[in-house]
N, C-alpha and C positions, 0 to 999 in steps of 0.2 A: 329687405323688409323694413319699411319706415313706420315707426309707431310714435304717435303724439298723444299725450295725456292732457286734457283740458280739466284742470282741477279747480275746486272751490267756486262752483257756479250754481245758479238757480236754473234748472232745466225745464223748459217748456217743450213737450214732445210733439207738438203740432195738433194735439187732440184735447188733452185734459187740462182743466183750469187749475188743478192742484199741482204745484211745482215740486220738483225733486231737488234737494240740495245735495250735490255730489260731484262726480267726475264723469267724463266721457273719454273713452279710448278709441282713437282712430288708427287703423292699420291699413297702410297704403291708401286706397280711396274709399274705404268702407268703415262704418262704425262697428267696432268689434264688440264693445259692451259699454254700458253706463250703469252707475251704481251710486247709492247714497253712502257707500263706504269709501274710505281712502284707498286709492289704487297706486301701487308702485310696481314698475316694470324696469328691470335693468336695461340700460342703453336707450330707453325711451326719452323723447324730448318732452319735458313737462312745462306747461304754461299755467301760471297762477292767474285765474280769471277774476280774482278779487271780489267775489260775490256777484259778478255780472250775470245778466239774464241771457242764458244760452238757448237758442232756438234754431229751427230749421232755416236754411237759406230761403229768402223770399222768392215767390214765383209770380211773374206778371203774365197773365193769360191773354192779354190783348195788347200786343207790342208791335211797333213798326220800326225795324232797323233801317230799311232802305228809303222810307218816305221822309226825306230830309228837309222838306219845306211844305207849308200849307198851300203853296202854289203848285198843285199837282201837275197840271199840264207842262210846267217848266221842267219837271223831272225827266220827261221823255226826251228832252234835248240835251241833257247833261251826259257827258262821257261816262260810260259804265265804270271805268276805273276810278273816276272821281266819286261816283256814288258809293263804290265799295269802300273808299277811304272814309267817307262820311259815316257809313254803316259801322266801320271799325270803331270810330270815335264814340258813336252812340252806344254800342254794345259795351265798350269799356266803361263808360259812365254808369250804365245800369248795374254792372257788376260791383262797382265801387259804391253804389248806393245800397248794396245788400241783396240785389236780385241775382241769385245764382242760376236761375232758369227763366227763360222767356218763351212764350208761344207767339211766334210772329204771325200776325193776322193778315199778312198780304204784302208781297214784294220780295221777300227773301227767297233764295233758292239754294240749290244743293252746293254750289261753289262756296257760298258764304258759310254754310254749315260745315263744309269740309275744312275751311280755314280755321274755324273755331276748334273742331275736333283734332286737328293736327297741331294746334298751338301756334299757328302763324299769327293770329290776333288774340288778344286777351278779352274775354267776355263770358257771359253766362252760357250754359248749355242751351241749345235752341231747338224748338220744335216748329218747323216752318210749314206754311200752307201753300207755298208756290204762289201762283197768280190767282186771286179770287175771281169768281165767275159772275159776270153781270149779264143781264139781258140788254138788248139794244135800247138805248135811252134810259138805262137804269143807273144806279148809283156809281157803278164802275166805269160807265161810258162818259168820258170827260170831254167829248167833242161839244163845242158850243152849238147852239141852235142855228147860228148863221154860217156854220161850216158845211159847205155842200159836199155831199158824198153819195155815190149811187147806192151804197149799202154799207153795212158794218162788216162785210166779209173781210176777214183777216185783221180786223181791228184788235189792237192790244196795246197796253201801256205798261209802265212800271207798276201801276196800281192794279190792273185787272186785264182779263181777257173777256170777250163777248161770246155768248152762245145763245141760240134761240131754238126752242123745240126740244123734244125728248131725245132725238137721235144726236143732235149737236151736243146736248148736255152730257149724254153718256160718253161720247167720244172725248169731250174736253176734260171730264173728270178722269177718265182713264189716262189721258195724256199727262195731267198734273201728277197723278199717282206714279206713272212710269218715270217721271222726272224726280221722284223721291219725296214728294210732299207727305208730311206726317199726318195731315188731315186736310179736308177740303173746306174752302170758305165760299159761301154764296152771299150775294146781296139780295135780300128778299123784301126790302122796303126802300123808300127813298132815303136820302141823306142830306147833310148840311152843305158839303163842299161841291157836290155834283151840280152841273149847270142846267140840266133840263128836266129834272124830276122833282115834283113836290114831295115833301118828307112823308106825307100820308099815303103815298102811292104803293099799292101792292105790286110786287115784282116776282116774276116766274109763276107759272101755273103749278097746281098741286102735283100734276104728273111730272113736271120738270124737276121739282124738288125731290119727289119720291124716287126718281131714278138716280139722282145724285147720292141719296142716302143708300140706295141699293148697291151702287157701284163702290162706294166707300167701304161698305160692309164686306165686300169680297176681299179687301185688303185688311180686314179686321180693324178698320179705323172708322171715322165718323165725319159728320158735317157740322161746321159752326156757321151760324147765320147772322149777318148784320141785320138787325131788326129793331126798328123804333116803335112800331105801332102795336096796339093791343091785339088787333085782329090777326096780324101776322104771327104774333107770339103764340096764339092758340093754334094756328096752322102748323107752326114748328113742332108743337107737342104731338099733334095728330099725325104728322108725317115722319116722325122719328128723328128729327134734328136733335143732336146731343146738346149743343150750347146756343143759347139766345144771347147774342152780343148786343150790348147797350140796354135793350129792354126798357126803353125810355118811358113808355106810356102804359105799362102793365097795370091793369085795374085789379081791385081786390078779388073779384070772382075768377078772373083769369089766373091770378097768383095761386089760388086754391087748386085750380086744375094742374098747373105746373108742379105744384108741391106733391101731387099724387102721381107724378110721372117720373121717368128716368132723365128728364131734361134739366139742365142747369141754366142759370142766368149769370152773365158776366157783365155787371154794370161798369161804366167807364165815366164816372162823374168828372174826373180831372179834365178830360177832353172838352166837354161842354163848358166847363168853368173857364178854361183857357180861351176858348173862342168867344165866350161872352165878354170876358174882361179885356181881351187883347185883339178883338176882331179887326179894328182899323190898322193896328200895328202889323197884323199878319198879312194885310193886303187882300183880304177876302172881299168879293164883290158885294154890293148892297143886298142882292138876292140871298146870299148865304147868311148875312147878318140878320136879315128879316126872319129866316127860318129858325134861327137859334133863340129868338126872343122867348123868354119864359120857359125854355126847355130844361134849364138846370133845376128849377123848382119842380117841374113835371117829373124829372128823373128822380129827384129826391123822394117824391111821393111814391113812385114806382118801387124804389128800393125798400121803403117802409112797408108797402103792401106785401112785397115778397118776404121780407123779414118776419112780419106777423104771421104769414101763412106757412112759414118754415120751408120756403123754397131753398134749394141748394144753391147758394150764391158763391160764385168765384170772385176773383179779384183781377181787374185789368185797368189800364190807363189810357191807351189809344192816343198817346201824344206823338207829335211829329217834330223832327229837327231839334233846334235849340231848346224847345219847350219840354224836352225830356227832363230838364232840371226840376220840373214840378212833379216828377213821377211819385215821390213819396208823400206828396200832399193828398194823394188818394186815401191815405190812412186817416187824415183829419176829416175829409168829407164823409167817409164811411162811418167814422167814429161818432159823428153827429147823429147818426141814424140807427146804429146798432150797438150792441155790447162789444166792448173791446175784444173779448175772447172770440166772438164770432168773426170779427174782422181778421184777427190773427189766423184763425182756422181757414178763412177764405183764401188768404195769401200763402197758405202752406198745404195742409192736408186736403182741403177741398180742391184746390187747383191741381194737386197731384192726382186725385181721382179723375178730374177732367182729362188730364193727360194720359190716363190709363197707366199711371206709374205709382199707385199706392204701394207703400212699403219700401219703395226705392227713393222717392223724393218726398219733400214736405213733411218729414217726420224725423224724430230722434229715436231710433230703435236699432236693435242688433241687425247687422247686415245691410242697413240702409246706406245709400251713397252719402259720403261725408261732405254734404253741403250744409254749412253751419255759419251762423253769425252770433256775435256777442254784443249785447246792448247795455249801455250804461243806464241804470234805472230799470223800472218795470213797466213795459208797455201795457200790461193788463190793467195797471192803475192809470197810466197816462199814455195813450196811443200816439200823441203828438211827438213823443220822443223819436219815433221812426221817421218823422218828416224832416228832422235835422240829422240826416244820416252821417254826414261828414264829422259832426261833433259827437254823436251818440253811439255810432256803431264802431266799436274798438277793434273787432276782429272779424275778418271774412275768410272763410275757407270754402273753396270750390273743388269738388272731386278729390278731397284730401290734401290739396295744395293751399297753403296760406297766401292770400293775395293782399291782405291788409292786416297789420298787427301794430296796435298802439298800446299794448299792455306794458 
């Protein structure tokens, strides 16, 4: 039995803006107790947190471990073992930036999850979507317009698989769930990096989306949907989609509808900011650079609309490859639009709700999993502290194991 006491810290429990000054006791991989009284246990390992800000480990609800380049078609020609090594590097980096849990939004599969669970690679705990599902000519169909092919039969890539029609959708969802996917990902609107679809394009019929939601529910899980447009955001609510990813163009009246539903929105401002600022460097074609023009400002307005309507907002980044180094900048982008406490909740307790892991993740409470970070300074007062994670996060604990300690 391993016991660690984290003493002399300001505790943010993932929910309450009022902090507790005290200690947290970790036994094995769970939080045994926390208190504002001094705790002493014989044989326990005690760490003096020196008044640091102790909080739940961060959760990134829109992450891509296997998408190691913005040149998506190139990934399909990369040897799978090389992709896995890139994924290991990306996951390790996320953990050392304070993200103890990620929800992979497309590409990762059960072998990578098993490697994390068995400790073969160091990284966050991961909830994976398997291969996202695209319609022919949709956001996940990366074939260029000049590539001749009799049909999309059997088409699949690192990014996605293609299904058309209710029956194909049902079978494809069942197959991804059979392969262990924790949730199902659909592309229901156009996107930036895909070659043949305008960003405003509606994708999949209502019946196709509805059957995906129905099949996911048989496994007591849910559908997350790549969705840029306001119209598709409304459709997601109507059809029972659990999370709207990106939600780039949500208007005030649609935000009010979402707020009165069980649907969450997971903005990913970092992804659009990186493409806007580094498009030429990323090697994206002119078509993609044209799509992204003005999109960051549109997304900022969407987040503001959702915040004012009290939509349940998660926290995601959607970065690829080497640009994961900007992962913690999402705190700055969100902090410009929301209260710091709401941003912290998004990255902890709200994301835990999305993952259906409330009480286990994203919180400091008795019997929760011991995913904990310690921050120098108070992010409730200055959210940008989290953007410089190497300097400002002094301790990282994942599942009760300390992976970083600068105390």
